[in-house]
Steps between C-alpha positions, in 0.01 A plus 500: 500500500353154600118511501468139603253440777656425833399230754234723662341597178501136375334401828231757457429385145490132613238591773278697255513215228413247763208707630362548148535122429289412812229783474299565179384854607653782292306791660428625848405151610867429491581777754446295814746234361753771445462617855546145636802447290680784664580673168351821610754529780792498264579872503382570859754592757612208714398690821148486374498133407626531151796360303671828444540439127495770229409602161653209308316238703174694466547534123570123469164431689312739270656359176412146594140595595466685164630200304164333590322840464390497864278800583558577864614820673860393556632772271301778676567357847876417473621709210289822545460470876741308716829560318470878504411498872789284619757721665268803484205409720530605864483238773127547572400484133732205426365309805152555359548432136757234459358225728154573330653434153643170625146406590354605159426866523502673166694823414501710194636835370323780316765567238293698246297818485266605216715552180819416693615145525768448756434859598837691569341806667200385700200744522371309796553723804618411853428760764624464859244544769655439843580140546325396177510581134202569261526354150307659205522386137407239239680195377408269209570129410570392851491120509315328805425843651186370671658176621825674630552556863754775413553709194823679426410849368764735354423858602674843472667425830591136501349159480197466718399153630124532509290243693245330269216584741600859557242782472449690177595241256274446190572204272351489141551162331672534158526234243812282444578248223536219763184599688724520812395764751613847405374850606513869478556624858419849630620628840298765663667618822605148574677497842807289566743512803789727426741191537338350191622786266839361406800666348538240221632644176238466235765385258577200720132397503489526121822310455387199701156505327667505151737219592223274642273572209781395272537183696131425446516583130803269466298214652191560292693489179689189607185327589305594181800401289490145653120485464511604132786270417326201644181589300714520182664171569176309564244678275484352155389650168509317162633204686802676637578676829472882465858535616623343172366789290776742431286821550378369833863405618615852405227665698557294815875561454433872505317458835795298631735792421276759671468278804879467533554868446236584761658247748834669461355841547299400809784305662751780431272765645416295812868407551631847469221653723558237765874546493470881521243475788725254704799736443308812595620639164413816320631731226631295200368169650140647524528647156596159357204332685269765352631427149435123544151566644407733211616245246304226689185714517507579122575141411203380705263764376583464141590130453300308749146573364623443144659164594167397672310600183727275286448215744125555474518490123705178513221337719227584254139492620588311809678812627168681553352219722497615856535131605837506350781653703643739230262789594642516852842586362379741242278697738769534760751624228247760389437626854886524562551696179226738609648552846824588341334774292534325164790466254495861379510643858795258580682591178472871591644428841784294356571770226514773762750300698711447190510867402583613851814292518 
């Protein structure tokens, strides 16, 4: 297997790096520049003005943004929204959603229910009512739910694409480590057109979400490793750079090992999922993808926050200063680990997979 980026992925990375070099914003203020750069059109079908690229290019985009701890809705829009819809959205829905994304529309997905991260059997109900469908249920930890023009909502009858301004939606803001918008969302007889209830396998939505979350985690750890290494190189104590102290060198070496391990796990999972999707595979291919994704999810949930904590320790008091960029990495890592359900949940999932083989 050769995980080396191809020309299209290299081109995506170069555009992102150039954009971040010329724009200092690292939050929603950067969104218009992302729109103008054309990066949001990467996975959109060519017939809707997009570039027709896939998971690997999107993951490259997300990794490069995360390397600078950029907090924009690229993950929710492209990873949770666009990629699952490509190939499944009907002509009318596609013509409505995809061009809007190219112009900056935000998408998101409601992946979690109370007590059930990445819920496998949604309790949210979809009931047909003539040419429409009524949605009832509650979701939690939905990023950008108030800002999103469309929300992908797993139900007992498929994935509902709910308009953000539809009736019967109640959004209650919930705290996040980054302070980025996140909500609990209730649907009370929310009406959508019947054509917006899609037969997308829930497992596919989860696979893409896990792969793109892993790409973000890879970028976050890569970025914080570079940030901490530079701090240790330049910060002096007792007349010597911190990096020259043996204990410090050992700690940053541990972070490096975790970063490389996470990069391999994320790259392998994204590569295998992309290859399987392109080939229309199933059976053993799908089982292998799920193995890779479960390993990735556990690696992120267990190792990413711990590595961030070690980097925080190596920064000393400066690490708690909000004017220093470290907190942007650490807070995103904490939110990602929470979305995944935590290390124990992911270890149980991985253990169940091992015992079922």
